[in-house]
MARTIVO-763046 format. One record per residue (C-alpha): chain; x, y, z; residue in one letter. Coordinates in steps of 0.1 Angstrom, whole numbers, plus 5000, padded with zeros to 4 digits. Layout:
<rs>
R   c     xx     yy     zz   r
R   A      X      Y      Z   A
...
</rs>
This chain:
<rs>
R   c     xx     yy     zz   r
R   A   1471   4779   5404   M
R   A   1501   4782   5380   K
R   A   1527   4781   5408   S
R   A   1518   4747   5422   W
R   A   1512   4732   5388   I
R   A   1546   4743   5375   A
R   A   1565   4733   5406   V
R   A   1549   4698   5408   A
R   A   1554   4691   5371   A
R   A   1590   4701   5372   A
R   A   1596   4677   5401   A
R   A   1587   4647   5380   F
R   A   1612   4629   5358   F
R   A   1593   4615   5328   M
R   A   1600   4579   5319   V
R   A   1589   4570   5284   A
R   A   1573   4536   5278   A
R   A   1562   4518   5246   P
R   A   1524   4515   5242   S
R   A   1509   4488   5220   V
R   A   1472   4484   5211   A
R   A   1456   4453   5226   A
R   A   1427   4431   5215   P
R   A   1392   4447   5219   G
R   A   1358   4437   5234   F
R   A   1356   4403   5250   D
R   A   1321   4390   5257   R
R   A   1335   4368   5285   A
R   A   1348   4398   5303   Y
R   A   1330   4404   5337   A
R   A   1329   4441   5346   P
R   A   1341   4450   5381   L
R   A   1316   4461   5407   V
R   A   1326   4492   5426   G
R   A   1313   4514   5454   V
R   A   1286   4531   5432   S
R   A   1263   4519   5405   G
R   A   1265   4553   5388   L
R   A   1303   4550   5387   Q
R   A   1301   4514   5373   D
R   A   1278   4525   5345   E
R   A   1292   4559   5336   T
R   A   1327   4563   5351   F
R   A   1341   4528   5348   Y
R   A   1377   4541   5348   L
R   A   1373   4550   5384   F
R   A   1359   4515   5393   T
R   A   1390   4500   5376   V
R   A   1414   4523   5394   L
R   A   1397   4515   5427   D
R   A   1403   4478   5420   G
R   A   1441   4482   5415   S
R   A   1461   4492   5445   T
R   A   1493   4497   5425   Q
R   A   1476   4518   5398   A
R   A   1458   4540   5423   R
R   A   1490   4544   5444   A
R   A   1509   4555   5413   A
R   A   1484   4583   5407   L
R   A   1483   4593   5444   L
R   A   1521   4598   5445   R
R   A   1524   4616   5411   E
R   A   1536   4651   5421   P
R   A   1512   4672   5400   T
R   A   1482   4651   5411   L
R   A   1493   4652   5447   K
R   A   1496   4690   5446   A
R   A   1462   4692   5430   L
R   A   1447   4671   5457   S
R   A   1461   4693   5484   A
R   A   1449   4725   5466   A
R   A   1414   4712   5462   V
R   A   1412   4700   5498   R
R   A   1424   4734   5510   A
R   A   1398   4752   5489   R
R   A   1371   4728   5501   T
R   A   1380   4734   5538   A
R   A   1378   4771   5533   T
R   A   1344   4767   5514   A
R   A   1331   4744   5542   G
R   A   1339   4770   5569   Q
R   A   1324   4798   5548   A
R   A   1292   4778   5544   C
R   A   1291   4770   5581   Q
R   A   1294   4807   5589   D
R   A   1266   4815   5565   R
R   A   1244   4789   5580   M
R   A   1252   4801   5615   A
R   A   1243   4837   5606   N
R   A   1210   4828   5588   R
R   A   1182   4849   5602   G
R   A   1205   4870   5624   T
R   A   1223   4891   5598   A
R   A   1216   4905   5564   P
R   A   1227   4884   5534   P
R   A   1265   4885   5531   A
R   A   1284   4894   5499   A
R   A   1296   4864   5479   P
R   A   1319   4842   5498   T
R   A   1339   4810   5493   A
R   A   1307   4791   5500   C
R   A   1305   4782   5464   D
R   A   1304   4749   5445   L
R   A   1329   4763   5420   N
R   A   1356   4761   5446   T
R   A   1353   4723   5447   L
R   A   1356   4719   5409   R
R   A   1388   4716   5389   W
R   A   1396   4747   5369   T
R   A   1402   4742   5331   A
R   A   1439   4746   5338   E
R   A   1438   4720   5365   E
R   A   1420   4695   5343   Q
R   A   1447   4699   5316   E
R   A   1475   4696   5341   A
R   A   1459   4665   5357   A
R   A   1456   4648   5323   A
R   A   1492   4655   5315   Q
R   A   1502   4642   5349   A
R   A   1481   4610   5344   A
R   A   1500   4605   5312   G
R   A   1533   4607   5330   R
R   A   1521   4582   5356   A
R   A   1510   4559   5328   F
R   A   1544   4560   5313   D
R   A   1561   4552   5346   A
R   A   1538   4526   5361   E
R   A   1533   4491   5346   P
R   A   1501   4486   5367   A
R   A   1484   4515   5349   L
R   A   1493   4501   5315   R
R   A   1481   4467   5325   T
R   A   1446   4481   5332   L
R   A   1441   4489   5296   V
R   A   1446   4454   5283   A
R   A   1429   4437   5313   R
R   A   1399   4460   5317   H
R   A   1394   4490   5295   L
R   A   1397   4472   5261   R
R   A   1378   4440   5269   P
R   A   1350   4458   5287   S
R   A   1340   4475   5254   G
R   A   1332   4506   5274   F
R   A   1358   4526   5255   F
R   A   1353   4511   5221   S
R   A   1354   4545   5203   R
R   A   1390   4546   5211   Y
R   A   1398   4510   5202   E
R   A   1421   4519   5174   S
R   A   1443   4541   5195   Q
R   A   1474   4530   5214   P
R   A   1470   4521   5251   D
R   A   1483   4555   5264   R
R   A   1459   4575   5242   A
R   A   1430   4553   5251   L
R   A   1437   4557   5288   F
R   A   1440   4595   5285   L
R   A   1408   4597   5265   Q
R   A   1390   4577   5292   A
R   A   1405   4600   5319   W
R   A   1394   4631   5301   R
R   A   1359   4618   5295   D
R   A   1355   4608   5331   A
R   A   1366   4641   5346   H
R   A   1347   4660   5320   G
R   A   1316   4640   5329   G
R   A   1319   4647   5366   L
R   A   1323   4684   5360   D
R   A   1292   4684   5337   R
R   A   1271   4669   5365   I
R   A   1283   4696   5389   I
R   A   1275   4723   5363   R
R   A   1240   4710   5355   V
R   A   1228   4698   5390   Y
R   A   1247   4723   5411   G
R   A   1252   4754   5391   L
R   A   1222   4754   5367   G
R   A   1237   4747   5333   E
R   A   1209   4737   5309   V
R   A   1213   4700   5299   P
R   A   1210   4688   5263   L
R   A   1175   4673   5271   F
R   A   1161   4698   5295   A
R   A   1126   4684   5295   D
R   A   1138   4651   5310   I
R   A   1173   4656   5324   D
R   A   1169   4688   5344   S
R   A   1173   4690   5382   P
R   A   1141   4682   5401   I
R   A   1144   4713   5423   Y
R   A   1145   4750   5413   P
R   A   1183   4757   5417   L
R   A   1179   4794   5424   K
R   A   1153   4788   5452   A
R   A   1163   4793   5488   G
R   A   1159   4757   5497   Y
R   A   1183   4743   5471   Y
R   A   1208   4770   5478   Q
R   A   1207   4762   5514   G
R   A   1211   4725   5506   L
R   A   1242   4733   5485   M
R   A   1257   4752   5513   A
R   A   1251   4722   5536   N
R   A   1265   4698   5510   L
R   A   1297   4718   5507   I
R   A   1301   4719   5545   R
R   A   1295   4681   5548   E
R   A   1319   4674   5519   T
R   A   1346   4694   5538   A
R   A   1339   4676   5570   I
R   A   1339   4641   5554   A
R   A   1370   4645   5532   M
R   A   1399   4623   5543   P
R   A   1433   4637   5550   A
R   A   1446   4623   5518   D
R   A   1431   4606   5487   G
R   A   1430   4609   5449   P
R   A   1429   4643   5434   A
R   A   1395   4636   5419   W
R   A   1379   4624   5451   D
R   A   1361   4657   5461   I
R   A   1346   4666   5427   P
R   A   1336   4629   5423   M
R   A   1318   4628   5457   R
R   A   1301   4661   5449   L
R   A   1289   4649   5416   A
R   A   1276   4616   5430   Y
R   A   1257   4635   5458   D
R   A   1241   4659   5433   L
R   A   1229   4629   5412   M
R   A   1215   4613   5443   D
R   A   1198   4645   5455   F
R   A   1180   4648   5421   N
R   A   1170   4611   5420   R
R   A   1191   4606   5389   R
R   A   1201   4570   5396   D
R   A   1184   4559   5364   D
R   A   1212   4539   5348   A
R   A   1219   4515   5377   P
R   A   1183   4513   5388   R
R   A   1171   4505   5353   Q
R   A   1200   4482   5346   R
R   A   1188   4461   5376   A
R   A   1154   4459   5360   I
R   A   1169   4446   5328   E
R   A   1188   4419   5346   A
R   A   1156   4406   5361   R
R   A   1134   4410   5331   E
R   A   1159   4394   5306   N
R   A   1168   4363   5326   A
R   A   1145   4340   5307   A
R   A   1156   4352   5272   A
R   A   1192   4351   5282   A
R   A   1189   4314   5291   R
R   A   1172   4306   5258   R
R   A   1196   4326   5236   I
R   A   1224   4301   5244   A
R   A   1205   4273   5228   A
R   A   1191   4291   5197   L
R   A   1199   4277   5162   R
R   A   1205   4310   5144   W
R   A   1205   4294   5110   T
R   A   1167   4290   5114   D
R   A   1162   4328   5112   Y
R   A   1172   4354   5086   P
R   A   1175   4381   5113   Y
R   A   1190   4382   5148   G
R   A   1163   4402   5165   L
R   A   1135   4427   5160   I
R   A   1137   4461   5178   L
R   A   1105   4479   5187   V
R   A   1113   4514   5200   P
R   A   1091   4528   5227   G
R   A   1068   4557   5226   Y
R   A   1068   4576   5259   S
R   A   1035   4580   5278   P
R   A   1021   4615   5277   E
R   A   0998   4613   5308   I
R   A   1004   4601   5344   A
R   A   0978   4573   5344   Y
R   A   0988   4559   5310   E
R   A   1012   4529   5316   P
R   A   1016   4524   5278   L
R   A   1012   4549   5251   N
R   A   0988   4536   5224   P
R   A   1015   4546   5199   G
R   A   1038   4520   5214   A
R   A   1011   4494   5211   D
R   A   1008   4501   5174   L
R   A   1045   4497   5170   R
R   A   1044   4464   5189   L
R   A   1019   4450   5163   R
R   A   1045   4455   5136   R
R   A   1071   4437   5156   G
R   A   1048   4408   5165   V
R   A   1039   4403   5128   A
R   A   1075   4399   5120   L
R   A   1082   4376   5149   W
R   A   1052   4354   5140   K
R   A   1065   4352   5105   A
R   A   1097   4337   5118   G
R   A   1119   4366   5109   K
R   A   1138   4365   5142   A
R   A   1137   4346   5175   P
R   A   1137   4377   5197   L
R   A   1119   4410   5201   I
R   A   1137   4439   5219   V
R   A   1114   4465   5235   V
R   A   1132   4497   5244   S
R   A   1122   4525   5266   G
R   A   1132   4538   5301   A
R   A   1112   4555   5329   S
R   A   1111   4592   5320   L
R   A   1077   4606   5311   R
R   A   1057   4621   5327   P
R   A   1085   4635   5350   I
R   A   1086   4615   5383   G
R   A   1069   4584   5368   T
R   A   1078   4550   5383   T
R   A   1066   4532   5351   I
R   A   1093   4516   5329   T
R   A   1080   4517   5293   E
R   A   1099   4487   5281   A
R   A   1085   4465   5309   V
R   A   1050   4476   5300   E
R   A   1057   4468   5264   M
R   A   1069   4433   5274   K
R   A   1037   4427   5295   Q
R   A   1016   4437   5265   R
R   A   1035   4414   5242   L
R   A   1029   4385   5266   M
R   A   0993   4391   5277   T
R   A   0978   4404   5244   R
R   A   0999   4390   5217   Y
R   A   1011   4357   5231   G
R   A   1048   4362   5228   V
R   A   1066   4341   5254   P
R   A   1088   4357   5280   E
R   A   1119   4340   5267   D
R   A   1115   4356   5233   A
R   A   1116   4392   5248   I
R   A   1146   4414   5257   L
R   A   1139   4445   5277   V
R   A   1161   4477   5272   D
R   A   1150   4496   5303   A
R   A   1177   4523   5300   V
R   A   1172   4540   5266   A
R   A   1159   4575   5269   R
R   A   1162   4586   5232   H
R   A   1157   4571   5198   T
R   A   1194   4572   5193   T
R   A   1200   4550   5223   T
R   A   1171   4527   5214   N
R   A   1193   4517   5185   M
R   A   1226   4519   5203   R
R   A   1215   4498   5233   N
R   A   1199   4472   5211   T
R   A   1232   4468   5193   V
R   A   1249   4464   5227   R
R   A   1224   4436   5235   F
R   A   1236   4418   5203   M
R   A   1272   4418   5214   Y
R   A   1266   4411   5251   R
R   A   1240   4384   5247   Y
R   A   1257   4366   5219   G
R   A   1233   4374   5190   V
R   A   1254   4369   5158   P
R   A   1265   4404   5148   T
R   A   1273   4394   5112   E
R   A   1235   4387   5109   K
R   A   1213   4417   5102   P
R   A   1186   4428   5126   A
R   A   1153   4446   5121   L
R   A   1137   4478   5136   V
R   A   1100   4479   5133   A
R   A   1072   4506   5137   G
R   A   1063   4540   5125   N
R   A   1095   4555   5137   S
R   A   1114   4537   5109   V
R   A   1111   4566   5083   P
R   A   1128   4588   5108   Y
R   A   1154   4562   5118   I
R   A   1163   4556   5081   A
R   A   1166   4594   5074   S
R   A   1196   4616   5070   D
R   A   1182   4638   5098   L
R   A   1185   4609   5122   F
R   A   1221   4601   5110   R
R   A   1230   4638   5117   E
R   A   1214   4636   5151   R
R   A   1235   4605   5160   N
R   A   1267   4622   5149   L
R   A   1258   4653   5168   R
R   A   1247   4637   5201   E
R   A   1267   4605   5202   L
R   A   1296   4614   5179   G
R   A   1291   4583   5157   Y
R   A   1265   4561   5141   M
R   A   1257   4532   5165   P
R   A   1244   4510   5138   F
R   A   1247   4505   5100   K
R   A   1214   4509   5082   P
R   A   1208   4485   5053   L
R   A   1177   4480   5032   K
R   A   1143   4496   5039   R
R   A   1119   4467   5035   L
R   A   1087   4487   5038   D
R   A   1074   4518   5055   F
R   A   1077   4502   5090   D
R   A   1107   4480   5086   T
R   A   1145   4486   5083   L
R   A   1174   4462   5082   E
R   A   1205   4472   5101   F
R   A   1239   4457   5112   L
R   A   1256   4461   5146   A
R   A   1288   4481   5149   V
R   A   1312   4477   5179   P
R   A   1314   4514   5186   E
R   A   1279   4511   5201   A
R   A   1295   4494   5232   L
R   A   1311   4527   5242   H
R   A   1298   4543   5274   R
R   A   1290   4580   5272   D
R   A   1302   4598   5303   A
R   A   1282   4629   5292   T
R   A   1249   4612   5297   D
R   A   1249   4596   5332   P
R   A   1212   4585   5330   M
R   A   1217   4567   5297   D
R   A   1254   4562   5293   P
</rs>
């Protein structure tokens, strides 16, 4: 690989350009909608690039990226033919020795990833359209808020590295068998070493080779591969659950605009979910007990809104969304009106129960200078140093600022803007 990287890099004359930090998150910003819900939720940089002809063209013509595209396409063509040959010989010949029919051939090597990032930086320096994307989309979206303090060039390259690292992680987990961080809920739904899945991967490589266009961005092939692997394993959680949120939260969103916030000491009350343990259990009794604490606070006038938080994850294969079941329980058993309930249908972890609720505060216009409450028997854990360490380990930051512990079941907290950041390493709950 070194030869084409060195030649392509040498062919480019680097043009330096000043880079100035721009304003951050804008609640009025309307995110672009691209070709894939997964992409929009997890790899928003690609959606933004797809929406700018000039920016995309600048990356297409950058010599290193152009050479990388050609190299990956050549490897993919070879792999596709090797897979076709293996499929043709199935049942008529003994298993062949390892061949180019291998998902690894469609990935970027570590060296290629670094060379591509350096090339993207050179393109950013030379092309005003790429620099414009940061101010018009990346900063106001809030999706890159962890990098808000960095200059535009550094923010762009962090977003670039995150996106490509996230694509490669999907390929490693759902194609090559790397164990995910949360193996009990995020693993592939098929046994990867079984003959069926190996045959499926061979066919996928062949189809990727057949369908690849003559030219295109250097990231096109690993991106297509990652999206197909997510689709094969029914890992469309983020866009599917986000659509549920839009439907379930319409009534509360309309009411929020007219609320008189000075009537309440807190902005909202979060009740984290408690995943069902058995297939015929739509709502874990533990979640119902947590709801009672939230209802008591709501009836006492502490806040105008209750957030219920929990995705669709246990038991594996369930079609039940925990937060929706919690909302129904609030309405039918406890008399909470629909327009007082916000549903976080995406959160799969206690860390993201907190993070996603803070996002709601920013995106729905709940005053972020006003504290919020989290209620239920998970509060001792959420208020602990152990939970703080977990957030730092898994997310890289604390998505909220804990304040006063009011009692065993109740904690005050403040929103922090870093919670808006989208996590490209967790495509089901980014």
